[in-house]
C-alpha positions, 0 to 999 in steps of 0.5 A, a space after each residue: 467644439 465641432 463645426 457640425 450642427 448641434 442637432 442634439 442640443 437643439 432638440 433638447 432645448 426645443 422639447 424642454 421648453 414644451 414641458 411645464 413645471 406642473 407637468 413635470 411634477 415640480 412647484 412653479 415658484 415666482 416669475 419664470 424667464 424661460 418657457 417650460 423647464 429650466 436646464 437645472 430642473 431637467 438635470 435634477 429630474 434626470 439624475 445628472 449634474 446641471 453642468 453635464 446637461 448644459 454641455 449637452 445642450 451647448 454641443 460640448 458633449 455629444 456622446 451621452 450614454 443611452 441610459 442618460 438619454 432615456 432618463 432625459 426622455 422620461 423628464 421631457 415626456 417623450 414617447 417611443 418615437 421621440 425617444 428613439 429619435 433623441 437616441 439617434 441624434 447622439 449616435 456617432 455617424 460618419 458624414 460625407 463631405 459632399 452630398 448629391 440628391 438621391 433619385 427615388 425610383 418606384 419598384 415596377 411591381 409597386 407601380 403596377 399595383 398602384 395602377 390596378 388598385 380599385 382604391 385611391 393609392 399613391 407612393 410617397 417618397 422619403 421627402 414626401 414627394 408623390 412618386 406614383 398615383 392612380 386616377 382615383 387618388 388624383 380625384 381625391 386631390 389634383 395634387 396627388 400626382 407624380 412630381 407634387 410634394 405633400 408638404 409643399 401642397 399642404 402648407 402652400 396650396 389654398 385648395 389643398 388646405 380647403 380639403 383638410 378644413 377644419 382639421 388643417 392644423 392637425 394635418 400639418 402638425 402630423 406631416 411635420 412630425 412624420 417628416 422629421 422622423 423620415 429624414 432623421 439626422 440626414 439634415 445635409 441632404 440637398 432635398 431636405 435643405 431645399 424643402 425646409 428652406 422654401 417652406 420656412 420662408 413661405 409659411 409661418 405655420 411651417 416655421 412654428 411647427 418646425 421649431 417644436 421638433 415634434 417627431 412621430 412615425 408615418 402611420 395610417 389614421 382615419 381622415 376626413 376630406 372636404 371634397 368639392 364634389 361629394 362633400 365630407 368624405 370619411 376614409 381610413 388612410 393606411 401607410 405601408 412601408 415598401 421593402 427594399 426602398 429608403 423610406 418609400 410608403 404605399 398610401 391607400 385610402 379605404 372606406 368602412 364597408 357599407 358606410 356613407 364614405 364607401 358610397 361617396 367613394 364609389 360615386 367619385 370612382 364612377 365619375 373618374 375611372 371611365 374617363 381614365 379608361 377611355 384615355 388609356 384606350 385612346 393611347 393604346 395602353 392596357 386598361 387595368 381592371 378596377 373590378 
């Protein structure tokens, strides 16, 4: 048996435990010792032998066909994102013997764009590090500053958690699902190992979510921030892929035109940007126009 981590088997087992017999359309008779579906039930519904499915979960067969994986994905009620992730786990990828941390550098044009935008904006790296941010983003959250990490702050910083109440549970679930999708099968990366190890030790919520193996694309969505200065701030958050990079996103917050959120964001900007401009002038730098 290979000494590589059994990512495919771990994922199948975790997702199988989340699907009830009722959801799968089969009767639940008698007392069940396992959460979710049994292995033989997944095999039956997917049209494969129970022995073959057992080999997949145990890591004794790591090269199933796409057709088999798609059949299992249907039984486990996976969506497009999670099905693609499942197929990717079974792909034959060469792995290097030693890994070095990757340095992520924001393209200069994107850094200039972030600095000049009149909306809160920051660049999020593959491992959810904040790589660049403008003053209005930092005004939304002091943790939105280069060098911070969105996962670490959301799970471990009490003030960041307060910003997302009462939707912190939903926010953390979305972050973990996006993180799994971003990293994919690159689980021997030092940055990945560092973050997962730290957060697993420090946060029971992280451990709970990590065990579910949820996967979702890093997409924009409406969000509410319980801001200490302006109160509930309803904004749209866009996440735009940055071409020529390995997983960097440009994240921009914007309000609905004419909404209360627009008024509150303008109030926050008026209290924030003059200070930032005075600081830039004192430093002898070029002051961007915020229109």
